[in-house]
PDB file of N, CA, C and O in Angstrom:
ATOM      1  N   GLU A   1      -2.857   5.146  10.494  1.00  0.00           N
ATOM      2  CA  GLU A   1      -3.946   4.210  10.285  1.00  0.00           C
ATOM      3  C   GLU A   1      -3.725   3.365   9.031  1.00  0.00           C
ATOM      4  O   GLU A   1      -4.061   2.181   9.004  1.00  0.00           O
ATOM      5  N   LEU A   2      -3.158   3.981   7.999  1.00  0.00           N
ATOM      6  CA  LEU A   2      -2.880   3.225   6.770  1.00  0.00           C
ATOM      7  C   LEU A   2      -1.896   2.083   7.041  1.00  0.00           C
ATOM      8  O   LEU A   2      -2.100   0.957   6.586  1.00  0.00           O
ATOM      9  N   ILE A   3      -0.856   2.379   7.768  1.00  0.00           N
ATOM     10  CA  ILE A   3       0.162   1.365   8.061  1.00  0.00           C
ATOM     11  C   ILE A   3      -0.438   0.239   8.896  1.00  0.00           C
ATOM     12  O   ILE A   3      -0.179  -0.937   8.641  1.00  0.00           O
ATOM     13  N   ARG A   4      -1.238   0.602   9.889  1.00  0.00           N
ATOM     14  CA  ARG A   4      -1.893  -0.429  10.714  1.00  0.00           C
ATOM     15  C   ARG A   4      -2.841  -1.275   9.875  1.00  0.00           C
ATOM     16  O   ARG A   4      -2.944  -2.484  10.085  1.00  0.00           O
ATOM     17  N   ALA A   5      -3.531  -0.655   8.931  1.00  0.00           N
ATOM     18  CA  ALA A   5      -4.464  -1.398   8.079  1.00  0.00           C
ATOM     19  C   ALA A   5      -3.719  -2.416   7.221  1.00  0.00           C
ATOM     20  O   ALA A   5      -4.183  -3.544   7.054  1.00  0.00           O
ATOM     21  N   VAL A   6      -2.583  -2.030   6.685  1.00  0.00           N
ATOM     22  CA  VAL A   6      -1.790  -2.964   5.878  1.00  0.00           C
ATOM     23  C   VAL A   6      -1.240  -4.071   6.763  1.00  0.00           C
ATOM     24  O   VAL A   6      -1.383  -5.252   6.446  1.00  0.00           O
ATOM     25  N   SER A   7      -0.618  -3.700   7.859  1.00  0.00           N
ATOM     26  CA  SER A   7      -0.019  -4.695   8.761  1.00  0.00           C
ATOM     27  C   SER A   7      -1.063  -5.650   9.317  1.00  0.00           C
ATOM     28  O   SER A   7      -0.792  -6.837   9.497  1.00  0.00           O
ATOM     29  N   GLY A   8      -2.244  -5.137   9.586  1.00  0.00           N
ATOM     30  CA  GLY A   8      -3.316  -5.954  10.148  1.00  0.00           C
ATOM     31  C   GLY A   8      -3.813  -7.024   9.198  1.00  0.00           C
ATOM     32  O   GLY A   8      -4.352  -8.041   9.635  1.00  0.00           O
ATOM     33  N   GLN A   9      -3.638  -6.808   7.908  1.00  0.00           N
ATOM     34  CA  GLN A   9      -4.065  -7.821   6.935  1.00  0.00           C
ATOM     35  C   GLN A   9      -3.121  -9.013   6.895  1.00  0.00           C
ATOM     36  O   GLN A   9      -3.507 -10.103   6.471  1.00  0.00           O
ATOM     37  N   GLN A  10      -1.892  -8.809   7.332  1.00  0.00           N
ATOM     38  CA  GLN A  10      -0.866  -9.845   7.330  1.00  0.00           C
ATOM     39  C   GLN A  10      -0.789 -10.582   5.990  1.00  0.00           C
ATOM     40  O   GLN A  10      -0.927 -11.803   5.930  1.00  0.00           O
ATOM     41  N   PRO A  11      -0.564  -9.809   4.907  1.00  0.00           N
ATOM     42  CA  PRO A  11      -0.459 -10.481   3.612  1.00  0.00           C
ATOM     43  C   PRO A  11       0.746 -11.419   3.574  1.00  0.00           C
ATOM     44  O   PRO A  11       1.738 -11.209   4.272  1.00  0.00           O
ATOM     45  N   ARG A  12       0.642 -12.435   2.762  1.00  0.00           N
ATOM     46  CA  ARG A  12       1.726 -13.403   2.590  1.00  0.00           C
ATOM     47  C   ARG A  12       3.007 -12.678   2.159  1.00  0.00           C
ATOM     48  O   ARG A  12       2.936 -11.750   1.354  1.00  0.00           O
ATOM     49  N   HIS A  13       4.121 -13.062   2.653  1.00  0.00           N
ATOM     50  CA  HIS A  13       5.440 -12.505   2.346  1.00  0.00           C
ATOM     51  C   HIS A  13       5.593 -11.044   2.768  1.00  0.00           C
ATOM     52  O   HIS A  13       6.538 -10.378   2.345  1.00  0.00           O
ATOM     53  N   PHE A  14       4.691 -10.543   3.584  1.00  0.00           N
ATOM     54  CA  PHE A  14       4.764  -9.157   4.048  1.00  0.00           C
ATOM     55  C   PHE A  14       5.932  -8.989   5.007  1.00  0.00           C
ATOM     56  O   PHE A  14       6.108  -9.791   5.925  1.00  0.00           O
ATOM     57  N   VAL A  15       6.733  -7.942   4.795  1.00  0.00           N
ATOM     58  CA  VAL A  15       7.851  -7.641   5.679  1.00  0.00           C
ATOM     59  C   VAL A  15       7.534  -6.404   6.503  1.00  0.00           C
ATOM     60  O   VAL A  15       7.601  -6.436   7.732  1.00  0.00           O
ATOM     61  N   LYS A  16       7.184  -5.300   5.820  1.00  0.00           N
ATOM     62  CA  LYS A  16       6.865  -4.073   6.543  1.00  0.00           C
ATOM     63  C   LYS A  16       6.174  -3.084   5.614  1.00  0.00           C
ATOM     64  O   LYS A  16       6.228  -3.188   4.389  1.00  0.00           O
ATOM     65  N   ALA A  17       5.526  -2.126   6.253  1.00  0.00           N
ATOM     66  CA  ALA A  17       4.942  -0.990   5.546  1.00  0.00           C
ATOM     67  C   ALA A  17       5.439   0.253   6.247  1.00  0.00           C
ATOM     68  O   ALA A  17       5.478   0.309   7.476  1.00  0.00           O
ATOM     69  N   GLU A  18       5.820   1.252   5.468  1.00  0.00           N
ATOM     70  CA  GLU A  18       6.308   2.479   6.082  1.00  0.00           C
ATOM     71  C   GLU A  18       5.772   3.700   5.347  1.00  0.00           C
ATOM     72  O   GLU A  18       5.581   3.691   4.131  1.00  0.00           O
ATOM     73  N   PHE A  19       5.539   4.740   6.120  1.00  0.00           N
ATOM     74  CA  PHE A  19       5.067   6.010   5.595  1.00  0.00           C
ATOM     75  C   PHE A  19       6.226   6.715   4.903  1.00  0.00           C
ATOM     76  O   PHE A  19       7.318   6.820   5.460  1.00  0.00           O
ATOM     77  N   VAL A  20       5.984   7.200   3.683  1.00  0.00           N
ATOM     78  CA  VAL A  20       7.017   7.913   2.943  1.00  0.00           C
ATOM     79  C   VAL A  20       6.769   9.419   2.999  1.00  0.00           C
ATOM     80  O   VAL A  20       7.688  10.194   3.263  1.00  0.00           O
ATOM     81  N   GLY A  21       5.517   9.833   2.750  1.00  0.00           N
ATOM     82  CA  GLY A  21       5.232  11.263   2.800  1.00  0.00           C
ATOM     83  C   GLY A  21       3.856  11.596   2.275  1.00  0.00           C
ATOM     84  O   GLY A  21       3.125  10.728   1.799  1.00  0.00           O
ATOM     85  N   THR A  22       3.513  12.876   2.370  1.00  0.00           N
ATOM     86  CA  THR A  22       2.245  13.370   1.838  1.00  0.00           C
ATOM     87  C   THR A  22       2.526  14.561   0.943  1.00  0.00           C
ATOM     88  O   THR A  22       3.571  15.205   1.038  1.00  0.00           O
ATOM     89  N   TYR A  23       1.573  14.837   0.078  1.00  0.00           N
ATOM     90  CA  TYR A  23       1.669  15.978  -0.820  1.00  0.00           C
ATOM     91  C   TYR A  23       0.304  16.613  -0.950  1.00  0.00           C
ATOM     92  O   TYR A  23      -0.695  15.930  -1.174  1.00  0.00           O
ATOM     93  N   LYS A  24       0.268  17.928  -0.807  1.00  0.00           N
ATOM     94  CA  LYS A  24      -0.925  18.721  -1.080  1.00  0.00           C
ATOM     95  C   LYS A  24      -0.466  19.832  -2.006  1.00  0.00           C
ATOM     96  O   LYS A  24       0.545  20.485  -1.747  1.00  0.00           O
ATOM     97  N   GLY A  25      -1.195  20.044  -3.066  1.00  0.00           N
ATOM     98  CA  GLY A  25      -0.784  21.107  -3.977  1.00  0.00           C
ATOM     99  C   GLY A  25      -1.327  20.865  -5.365  1.00  0.00           C
ATOM    100  O   GLY A  25      -2.376  20.246  -5.545  1.00  0.00           O
ATOM    101  N   GLU A  26      -0.595  21.365  -6.342  1.00  0.00           N
ATOM    102  CA  GLU A  26      -1.031  21.297  -7.730  1.00  0.00           C
ATOM    103  C   GLU A  26      -1.366  19.867  -8.141  1.00  0.00           C
ATOM    104  O   GLU A  26      -0.596  18.936  -7.907  1.00  0.00           O
ATOM    105  N   GLY A  27      -2.528  19.722  -8.755  1.00  0.00           N
ATOM    106  CA  GLY A  27      -2.974  18.412  -9.222  1.00  0.00           C
ATOM    107  C   GLY A  27      -3.754  17.617  -8.196  1.00  0.00           C
ATOM    108  O   GLY A  27      -4.302  16.564  -8.525  1.00  0.00           O
ATOM    109  N   ILE A  28      -3.821  18.091  -6.959  1.00  0.00           N
ATOM    110  CA  ILE A  28      -4.549  17.406  -5.891  1.00  0.00           C
ATOM    111  C   ILE A  28      -5.702  18.311  -5.458  1.00  0.00           C
ATOM    112  O   ILE A  28      -5.474  19.474  -5.126  1.00  0.00           O
ATOM    113  N   PRO A  29      -6.945  17.794  -5.456  1.00  0.00           N
ATOM    114  CA  PRO A  29      -8.067  18.627  -5.003  1.00  0.00           C
ATOM    115  C   PRO A  29      -7.822  19.166  -3.592  1.00  0.00           C
ATOM    116  O   PRO A  29      -7.147  18.531  -2.782  1.00  0.00           O
ATOM    117  N   ASP A  30      -8.386  20.359  -3.306  1.00  0.00           N
ATOM    118  CA  ASP A  30      -8.165  21.022  -2.020  1.00  0.00           C
ATOM    119  C   ASP A  30      -8.570  20.170  -0.823  1.00  0.00           C
ATOM    120  O   ASP A  30      -7.970  20.284   0.246  1.00  0.00           O
ATOM    121  N   ASP A  31      -9.579  19.320  -0.988  1.00  0.00           N
ATOM    122  CA  ASP A  31     -10.057  18.515   0.130  1.00  0.00           C
ATOM    123  C   ASP A  31      -9.361  17.152   0.233  1.00  0.00           C
ATOM    124  O   ASP A  31      -9.783  16.292   1.005  1.00  0.00           O
ATOM    125  N   LYS A  32      -8.286  16.963  -0.556  1.00  0.00           N
ATOM    126  CA  LYS A  32      -7.568  15.681  -0.557  1.00  0.00           C
ATOM    127  C   LYS A  32      -6.074  15.918  -0.404  1.00  0.00           C
ATOM    128  O   LYS A  32      -5.591  17.045  -0.504  1.00  0.00           O
ATOM    129  N   ARG A  33      -5.355  14.830  -0.161  1.00  0.00           N
ATOM    130  CA  ARG A  33      -3.896  14.868  -0.154  1.00  0.00           C
ATOM    131  C   ARG A  33      -3.393  13.542  -0.709  1.00  0.00           C
ATOM    132  O   ARG A  33      -4.077  12.522  -0.627  1.00  0.00           O
ATOM    133  N   SER A  34      -2.220  13.569  -1.260  1.00  0.00           N
ATOM    134  CA  SER A  34      -1.588  12.363  -1.785  1.00  0.00           C
ATOM    135  C   SER A  34      -0.712  11.786  -0.682  1.00  0.00           C
ATOM    136  O   SER A  34       0.106  12.495  -0.095  1.00  0.00           O
ATOM    137  N   VAL A  35      -0.881  10.509  -0.405  1.00  0.00           N
ATOM    138  CA  VAL A  35      -0.102   9.831   0.632  1.00  0.00           C
ATOM    139  C   VAL A  35       0.672   8.695  -0.027  1.00  0.00           C
ATOM    140  O   VAL A  35       0.113   7.901  -0.784  1.00  0.00           O
ATOM    141  N   THR A  36       1.952   8.633   0.270  1.00  0.00           N
ATOM    142  CA  THR A  36       2.789   7.561  -0.265  1.00  0.00           C
ATOM    143  C   THR A  36       3.223   6.660   0.881  1.00  0.00           C
ATOM    144  O   THR A  36       3.757   7.118   1.890  1.00  0.00           O
ATOM    145  N   ILE A  37       2.980   5.363   0.698  1.00  0.00           N
ATOM    146  CA  ILE A  37       3.492   4.374   1.643  1.00  0.00           C
ATOM    147  C   ILE A  37       4.270   3.334   0.853  1.00  0.00           C
ATOM    148  O   ILE A  37       3.963   3.057  -0.307  1.00  0.00           O
ATOM    149  N   ARG A  38       5.263   2.772   1.485  1.00  0.00           N
ATOM    150  CA  ARG A  38       6.075   1.730   0.869  1.00  0.00           C
ATOM    151  C   ARG A  38       5.738   0.416   1.568  1.00  0.00           C
ATOM    152  O   ARG A  38       5.775   0.325   2.795  1.00  0.00           O
ATOM    153  N   ILE A  39       5.412  -0.588   0.779  1.00  0.00           N
ATOM    154  CA  ILE A  39       5.094  -1.911   1.323  1.00  0.00           C
ATOM    155  C   ILE A  39       6.137  -2.885   0.774  1.00  0.00           C
ATOM    156  O   ILE A  39       6.347  -2.979  -0.435  1.00  0.00           O
ATOM    157  N   GLU A  40       6.776  -3.599   1.683  1.00  0.00           N
ATOM    158  CA  GLU A  40       7.838  -4.529   1.287  1.00  0.00           C
ATOM    159  C   GLU A  40       7.369  -5.966   1.471  1.00  0.00           C
ATOM    160  O   GLU A  40       6.847  -6.348   2.518  1.00  0.00           O
ATOM    161  N   TYR A  41       7.574  -6.745   0.418  1.00  0.00           N
ATOM    162  CA  TYR A  41       7.283  -8.178   0.443  1.00  0.00           C
ATOM    163  C   TYR A  41       8.584  -8.908   0.144  1.00  0.00           C
ATOM    164  O   TYR A  41       9.392  -8.444  -0.662  1.00  0.00           O
ATOM    165  N   ARG A  42       8.787 -10.053   0.793  1.00  0.00           N
ATOM    166  CA  ARG A  42      10.010 -10.809   0.548  1.00  0.00           C
ATOM    167  C   ARG A  42       9.789 -12.276   0.893  1.00  0.00           C
ATOM    168  O   ARG A  42       9.152 -12.606   1.893  1.00  0.00           O
ATOM    169  N   ALA A  43      10.321 -13.134   0.058  1.00  0.00           N
ATOM    170  CA  ALA A  43      10.375 -14.565   0.360  1.00  0.00           C
ATOM    171  C   ALA A  43      11.813 -14.879   0.751  1.00  0.00           C
ATOM    172  O   ALA A  43      12.744 -14.425   0.086  1.00  0.00           O
ATOM    173  N   ASP A  44      12.005 -15.632   1.796  1.00  0.00           N
ATOM    174  CA  ASP A  44      13.349 -15.935   2.274  1.00  0.00           C
ATOM    175  C   ASP A  44      14.117 -16.870   1.345  1.00  0.00           C
ATOM    176  O   ASP A  44      15.348 -16.863   1.330  1.00  0.00           O
ATOM    177  N   ASP A  45      13.394 -17.668   0.575  1.00  0.00           N
ATOM    178  CA  ASP A  45      14.053 -18.708  -0.203  1.00  0.00           C
ATOM    179  C   ASP A  45      14.172 -18.424  -1.700  1.00  0.00           C
ATOM    180  O   ASP A  45      14.756 -19.218  -2.437  1.00  0.00           O
ATOM    181  N   ARG A  46      13.609 -17.273  -2.161  1.00  0.00           N
ATOM    182  CA  ARG A  46      13.642 -17.018  -3.600  1.00  0.00           C
ATOM    183  C   ARG A  46      13.209 -15.587  -3.887  1.00  0.00           C
ATOM    184  O   ARG A  46      12.738 -14.871  -3.004  1.00  0.00           O
ATOM    185  N   THR A  47      13.377 -15.199  -5.118  1.00  0.00           N
ATOM    186  CA  THR A  47      12.897 -13.898  -5.577  1.00  0.00           C
ATOM    187  C   THR A  47      11.439 -14.050  -5.987  1.00  0.00           C
ATOM    188  O   THR A  47      11.085 -14.965  -6.730  1.00  0.00           O
ATOM    189  N   LEU A  48      10.606 -13.155  -5.501  1.00  0.00           N
ATOM    190  CA  LEU A  48       9.194 -13.193  -5.874  1.00  0.00           C
ATOM    191  C   LEU A  48       9.028 -12.672  -7.300  1.00  0.00           C
ATOM    192  O   LEU A  48       9.667 -11.697  -7.695  1.00  0.00           O
ATOM    193  N   ARG A  49       8.168 -13.330  -8.059  1.00  0.00           N
ATOM    194  CA  ARG A  49       7.856 -12.884  -9.415  1.00  0.00           C
ATOM    195  C   ARG A  49       6.827 -11.764  -9.352  1.00  0.00           C
ATOM    196  O   ARG A  49       6.061 -11.673  -8.393  1.00  0.00           O
ATOM    197  N   ASP A  50       6.811 -10.921 -10.362  1.00  0.00           N
ATOM    198  CA  ASP A  50       5.855  -9.817 -10.426  1.00  0.00           C
ATOM    199  C   ASP A  50       4.424 -10.294 -10.227  1.00  0.00           C
ATOM    200  O   ASP A  50       3.642  -9.661  -9.517  1.00  0.00           O
ATOM    201  N   GLU A  51       4.088 -11.406 -10.852  1.00  0.00           N
ATOM    202  CA  GLU A  51       2.725 -11.923 -10.757  1.00  0.00           C
ATOM    203  C   GLU A  51       2.376 -12.301  -9.316  1.00  0.00           C
ATOM    204  O   GLU A  51       1.248 -12.093  -8.871  1.00  0.00           O
ATOM    205  N   GLU A  52       3.339 -12.851  -8.598  1.00  0.00           N
ATOM    206  CA  GLU A  52       3.116 -13.224  -7.202  1.00  0.00           C
ATOM    207  C   GLU A  52       2.876 -11.987  -6.338  1.00  0.00           C
ATOM    208  O   GLU A  52       1.974 -11.959  -5.501  1.00  0.00           O
ATOM    209  N   VAL A  53       3.699 -10.974  -6.560  1.00  0.00           N
ATOM    210  CA  VAL A  53       3.552  -9.744  -5.781  1.00  0.00           C
ATOM    211  C   VAL A  53       2.210  -9.084  -6.102  1.00  0.00           C
ATOM    212  O   VAL A  53       1.516  -8.618  -5.199  1.00  0.00           O
ATOM    213  N   ASP A  54       1.844  -9.044  -7.380  1.00  0.00           N
ATOM    214  CA  ASP A  54       0.549  -8.462  -7.752  1.00  0.00           C
ATOM    215  C   ASP A  54      -0.600  -9.181  -7.068  1.00  0.00           C
ATOM    216  O   ASP A  54      -1.541  -8.545  -6.594  1.00  0.00           O
ATOM    217  N   GLU A  55      -0.528 -10.496  -7.016  1.00  0.00           N
ATOM    218  CA  GLU A  55      -1.577 -11.302  -6.384  1.00  0.00           C
ATOM    219  C   GLU A  55      -1.716 -10.990  -4.895  1.00  0.00           C
ATOM    220  O   GLU A  55      -2.813 -11.049  -4.341  1.00  0.00           O
ATOM    221  N   ILE A  56      -0.606 -10.661  -4.261  1.00  0.00           N
ATOM    222  CA  ILE A  56      -0.607 -10.317  -2.835  1.00  0.00           C
ATOM    223  C   ILE A  56      -0.972  -8.854  -2.629  1.00  0.00           C
ATOM    224  O   ILE A  56      -1.754  -8.520  -1.740  1.00  0.00           O
ATOM    225  N   HIS A  57      -0.396  -7.981  -3.461  1.00  0.00           N
ATOM    226  CA  HIS A  57      -0.471  -6.538  -3.252  1.00  0.00           C
ATOM    227  C   HIS A  57      -1.833  -5.918  -3.588  1.00  0.00           C
ATOM    228  O   HIS A  57      -2.341  -5.107  -2.814  1.00  0.00           O
ATOM    229  N   TRP A  58      -2.426  -6.283  -4.718  1.00  0.00           N
ATOM    230  CA  TRP A  58      -3.653  -5.596  -5.144  1.00  0.00           C
ATOM    231  C   TRP A  58      -4.832  -5.808  -4.205  1.00  0.00           C
ATOM    232  O   TRP A  58      -5.640  -4.889  -4.072  1.00  0.00           O
ATOM    233  N   PRO A  59      -4.991  -6.952  -3.546  1.00  0.00           N
ATOM    234  CA  PRO A  59      -6.044  -7.045  -2.528  1.00  0.00           C
ATOM    235  C   PRO A  59      -5.802  -6.091  -1.352  1.00  0.00           C
ATOM    236  O   PRO A  59      -6.753  -5.560  -0.779  1.00  0.00           O
ATOM    237  N   VAL A  60      -4.545  -5.874  -0.998  1.00  0.00           N
ATOM    238  CA  VAL A  60      -4.215  -4.903   0.055  1.00  0.00           C
ATOM    239  C   VAL A  60      -4.645  -3.512  -0.396  1.00  0.00           C
ATOM    240  O   VAL A  60      -5.270  -2.777   0.369  1.00  0.00           O
ATOM    241  N   VAL A  61      -4.317  -3.150  -1.619  1.00  0.00           N
ATOM    242  CA  VAL A  61      -4.700  -1.844  -2.166  1.00  0.00           C
ATOM    243  C   VAL A  61      -6.218  -1.688  -2.175  1.00  0.00           C
ATOM    244  O   VAL A  61      -6.733  -0.638  -1.790  1.00  0.00           O
ATOM    245  N   GLU A  62      -6.927  -2.704  -2.603  1.00  0.00           N
ATOM    246  CA  GLU A  62      -8.393  -2.642  -2.648  1.00  0.00           C
ATOM    247  C   GLU A  62      -8.981  -2.415  -1.254  1.00  0.00           C
ATOM    248  O   GLU A  62      -9.940  -1.660  -1.095  1.00  0.00           O
ATOM    249  N   THR A  63      -8.409  -3.063  -0.261  1.00  0.00           N
ATOM    250  CA  THR A  63      -8.868  -2.857   1.115  1.00  0.00           C
ATOM    251  C   THR A  63      -8.651  -1.411   1.544  1.00  0.00           C
ATOM    252  O   THR A  63      -9.535  -0.806   2.150  1.00  0.00           O
ATOM    253  N   LEU A  64      -7.490  -0.854   1.237  1.00  0.00           N
ATOM    254  CA  LEU A  64      -7.215   0.541   1.586  1.00  0.00           C
ATOM    255  C   LEU A  64      -8.171   1.487   0.854  1.00  0.00           C
ATOM    256  O   LEU A  64      -8.637   2.472   1.426  1.00  0.00           O
ATOM    257  N   LYS A  65      -8.454   1.184  -0.395  1.00  0.00           N
ATOM    258  CA  LYS A  65      -9.383   2.018  -1.159  1.00  0.00           C
ATOM    259  C   LYS A  65     -10.755   2.029  -0.499  1.00  0.00           C
ATOM    260  O   LYS A  65     -11.378   3.083  -0.372  1.00  0.00           O
ATOM    261  N   GLN A  66     -11.221   0.875  -0.084  1.00  0.00           N
ATOM    262  CA  GLN A  66     -12.540   0.773   0.535  1.00  0.00           C
ATOM    263  C   GLN A  66     -12.563   1.403   1.924  1.00  0.00           C
ATOM    264  O   GLN A  66     -13.476   2.161   2.252  1.00  0.00           O
ATOM    265  N   LYS A  67     -11.579   1.094   2.720  1.00  0.00           N
ATOM    266  CA  LYS A  67     -11.579   1.556   4.116  1.00  0.00           C
ATOM    267  C   LYS A  67     -11.363   3.060   4.232  1.00  0.00           C
ATOM    268  O   LYS A  67     -11.939   3.699   5.112  1.00  0.00           O
ATOM    269  N   PHE A  68     -10.534   3.636   3.350  1.00  0.00           N
ATOM    270  CA  PHE A  68     -10.171   5.048   3.473  1.00  0.00           C
ATOM    271  C   PHE A  68     -10.707   5.902   2.323  1.00  0.00           C
ATOM    272  O   PHE A  68     -10.369   7.081   2.215  1.00  0.00           O
ATOM    273  N   ASP A  69     -11.540   5.310   1.466  1.00  0.00           N
ATOM    274  CA  ASP A  69     -12.061   6.027   0.303  1.00  0.00           C
ATOM    275  C   ASP A  69     -10.900   6.590  -0.512  1.00  0.00           C
ATOM    276  O   ASP A  69     -10.946   7.729  -0.979  1.00  0.00           O
ATOM    277  N   ALA A  70      -9.862   5.777  -0.673  1.00  0.00           N
ATOM    278  CA  ALA A  70      -8.641   6.191  -1.358  1.00  0.00           C
ATOM    279  C   ALA A  70      -8.753   5.946  -2.859  1.00  0.00           C
ATOM    280  O   ALA A  70      -9.585   5.167  -3.324  1.00  0.00           O
ATOM    281  N   GLU A  71      -7.903   6.623  -3.584  1.00  0.00           N
ATOM    282  CA  GLU A  71      -7.797   6.444  -5.038  1.00  0.00           C
ATOM    283  C   GLU A  71      -6.343   6.216  -5.378  1.00  0.00           C
ATOM    284  O   GLU A  71      -5.446   6.723  -4.704  1.00  0.00           O
ATOM    285  N   ILE A  72      -6.113   5.444  -6.434  1.00  0.00           N
ATOM    286  CA  ILE A  72      -4.759   5.243  -6.931  1.00  0.00           C
ATOM    287  C   ILE A  72      -4.473   6.338  -7.941  1.00  0.00           C
ATOM    288  O   ILE A  72      -5.269   6.584  -8.847  1.00  0.00           O
ATOM    289  N   ARG A  73      -3.338   6.989  -7.781  1.00  0.00           N
ATOM    290  CA  ARG A  73      -2.953   8.029  -8.740  1.00  0.00           C
ATOM    291  C   ARG A  73      -2.000   7.474  -9.753  1.00  0.00           C
ATOM    292  O   ARG A  73      -1.560   8.197 -10.648  1.00  0.00           O
TER     293      ARG A  73
END
């Protein structure tokens, strides 16, 4: 569902999102798990600057936080 949520937003310069893994254990509350996803952005004609990626990426993160009650670790 996380991957579909990212892909469904169709952020600018979005290439793909992929599931990396989950973690449950020390440092994570019993009723939660840590999920890692990798989101790739790319411009065909140039290297994206950090500021450009942040402008694209953080709205995606905010949507995931709202939709899935997620937190950034």
